[in-house]
C-alpha positions, 0 to 999 in steps of 0.5 A: 366428640365425633362429627356426624358423617352426613355433616362430613360428606356435606363439608366435602360437597362444599369444595365443589365449584361455586355454581353448586353453592346452593346445594350445600346447605344454604338455610338447611338444618344443623348446629353449624352455621354455613360460611360462604366462600369468597369470589376468586381474585381477578386474574393479574394483567399480563406483564408488557412484552420486553422491548425488542433488543437493539440489533445493528444491520447494515446496507451497501449500495455500490455503483459501478462505472462512475468517473469522479469529474462526471460525478462532481458535474452531477452534483453541482447541478444537483443531479442526485438528492438522493446521494446528497441527502444521505451524508458528506461525500468522501473522496477515496480510491480504488486500484491499491498502490501503484507499483506495489504488491497491492495494485490491482486492476480498476474493473469490477472484479477486483474492486468488489473484491476489496469492498467486501474483503477490505484488502487489496489483490495481493490479498484477495486474489481477484486480478479481473473480471474473470468468473472462475476466481475465487477468494483467497481473502475472508469476505465480510459475509464469512466474518459476520457468520463467524462472529454472530451466527444468527445473521443472515446476508444478501446480495443483489447484483446487476453484474452477473459476475459478483454472484458468481465470485461469491458461489463459495460463500452461498454453498458454505451458508455465509451468504443466504441470498445472491441474486443475479440480476443480469444487468437490470438495475431496476431489478437490483431496486425491486429485490434488495427493497424487498430484502430490506423490508422483509427484515430478514437480513442483517447485511444487504448489498446491492449492486448497480450498473446503469452509469458503466452501461451507459458510458461503455456506448455513449461516453461522458455526454448527457447520456451518462449524466441522466444515467447518474440521475437515474441511479440516484432515483435507484438509491432513493428507492432503496432509502425509502424502503429502509425508511420504512423498516427503520419506521417499523422495527426502530430498534434496528440500528442501520448503517448506510454506505454508498460506494462508487466501486471504480472509475472508467477510462478517458472514452467512458470504457472500463479499460482498468488502467492505472490512472486517476480516471479509473482509480478515483472513487467516492463514498457516502455514510449516512453518519460522520466519518472519522476521516474528514477530507474535503473532496476535489472538485475535479481528478487530481493529476497524480493518483498518489495524491488520493492516497491520503483519502479514504480507500474501498478497502475501508469499507468491510472493516467499517461495516464489521465495526458498525456490526460488532464482527471484526476478527481477533486481533491476532487473526486480524487481515484486513488492509482498509481502516474503518471509517467509524470509531476511532481512526487507525493508521493511514498510508501504512507501507513496507518496503525491504530494509537496506540490509534486506534483512528485515521490513521497514513499515511506515505510516501516517496518523490522522489522530493522536493516539496513545499508544501503537502495537506492530504485530507480525502473523498475529504476534506482537513484535513491538510497542510504540509510543503514540507519535511513532510514524515507523518501524523497523522490524528484523526480529524474523528468523530465516532458515534460507535464502527466498522470499518471505511473506508476512502479515503486519497489523498496526494498532493505533490504541485499539484500531487495526490496520493490517498489511502484507509484506514480502521480503527477498532474503539473501543469506548474509554475505560477509566481506571476504578478507581477499578483498584486502589483497592489493587494495591500493587507494581507499577514498571513504568520502565520509566527512573528508576527501583524503586517502585511507592508505596513502594519507598525502592524497586527496580528491581535489576539487576542479573548481578551486575553492569549492567546499565538499558537502557531505550527508547527514550522519546515517544517509551514506550506505554502510550503516548508521553514522556514515556519510557520503560526498553530496553534489552540491553548487559550486562555490566559485564560478557558477556553472550549473546549481545542482552538481559540485564540479567534480573532484579529481586524483591522479590518473595513474592512481587508478588505471594503468596501461600495462598492469590490471587494476579495478576500482570501485564505489558506492554511488547514489542518484535520483536517476534524472540526470543523462548523458553525464560523466559519473567517473572519467579520464577523458574528454566527454566530448565523445565516447570515442575519444581516448580513456575510460568513463562511466555515465549516467543515462536515466536509470542506467550506467553506460561503461564506455572504453575509447581509443580515438576515433573508435569505441569498445561498445558501451554497455548499460546497467540499470540502477534504482533511483536514490538507492545506494548501488555499488559500480566496479570496472575491472580491467586485465590488460594483459588478457585485453578484457574489461568487466563491468559490474553494477549492485543495486539491492532491487536488480542484484548483481548485474555484469557485462564484459568487453574485449579490448585490443592492444590499442584500446589498452594504450588508451586506458589513461585517457588524457592523463590529466586526472581521474575525475568523479562527477566530471571528464578528464579535464574538468571541462564537461560543466563549462562546456555543458554551460556553452557560456549561457550562465542559465544553462544548469545541470539539475540532478544529483551524484553522491559517492561514497568509499572510492577504492582502487586495486592493482589486480582483477576483482572477482565477481564474489569478492564484488558480491562480498562488498555490495551484499555485506554492506561492509566498510572497506576501512575495516581491512586497513589498518 
């Protein structure tokens, strides 16, 4: 059947909008009835917007020039409620470790550099407040940007030097805002509060200087306490701004850290001297830290007592942990330990080993761990049990003598702590075979007093019945298993409480008035004694008395030759406390010359010489009553020191190993081969 054309047209028109339906045949004729079009379904309700993703952010407030004892006074007087209400105060320190390569000034520049890099001066290279310096270590701003490219950071500083130090980070785009408030803490609060509430930044750092400014003029009096109260109000301003931001954006997880960057000197001046008044600091987190240490009520007298606490270097890894921006393990170079999450090792330290062919690491563990991994320059060199407290690394290659630097990272489970170490390496020197020539006596003192060459001869105690005491195996100077003769108490008449009364052999076994001779021995002392004989064959009452002697004067060994009424001229050579040193005297009688040597691992081989006369040569045997260790030539130093008073004591210690004699003059090269090789002379004796 063919559909009429008019009906097709009308059907087509019925596809037009609903408003035209009346024209499409409502009530019109025709054989096909009209079917009404149903109304459209209502539009679906819009889907709810997804909740904003959580985002970690951080606020750091640094306050310069807060003296720890004054801070404790302010807290005790409730002058700082904003700080006290934030969280638990943790004692901390700045300035690195005294006497080590990490030591730095406790002033604005180095202290802020440590806070922002997690490293000390040997790593960040900021050593003063001089603005022309540049960071040698990556800042938290750079590390954050590298791991999270969409982040933005701001610094608002009262100290003008801080934006200057960060100029490279700003130019590189790691830092979006570096505001110089030119000494105005009010400016800092205004600008930092604005940065917080704007929501445009993930890391905001605010620096206040009010307490330091007041102390520089007025010291630690009432004005300084008022300055601490005022900076607490500035902290309250930032906390209020952050509270508003948190309320508006609850998905943002803000960490707040308040830290005193450094203390002040005794008068309130920022002199940077390495004393507790400058070095003791404090920090507060707005959440529980993994290091729980009660704050001392006042300054501890010894800064070493602070090293078990947190440090300014811990702030950077704490921030990066919270911001999920820690560097990869093979690129890690941060000295501090994070205060959030699982704790890392503490008090990580590095020293050269005894042979100076490796690095000895040590650390403490604040909490149990399953395992420890040690990396050097990003590569693993050891996997240790979780109970390990140290490691000696001798796996590094050496091409030649020189100073080598290493970056170590110790990983306790998954928490990383790094340390830079250096080694002054000297290519190994072997024990020269020529040392055996003319070797006449050798007393190993390795558990016995006998002579390895002349078997019947022994070092005899001056005090009858005295019993020799020896170091534990491995505590001697010549490697694993060796021992040494220790200073001990007298077992007979009490002369001193910390010496052994001395031991002697016949004078002729060592010295001569007609033939050349040398003697040498390993020596260790705590460097506390002064004016006491280490070896001697003379009356110690005067250095002018006939004979030879070596005495300890603090950290120096004094070489002496006298002839009766005159001495040839004493010579002092240094040694390090509690470290094995090798000591030698050589005398060429016919040439009328004496040479003195001390080899110390830190000081190297030191030497001096004197010219003798025939009168001095004739007096070389001294009293001829014996050649003594830890006594004078007649065993009378201890009794004379006591002067009849049993309460007089001789403190300190002298330890000896491998006393040897030669019937010739040793050369400097031979002496250095003995000392540097740490080879036992017993290997030269059949």
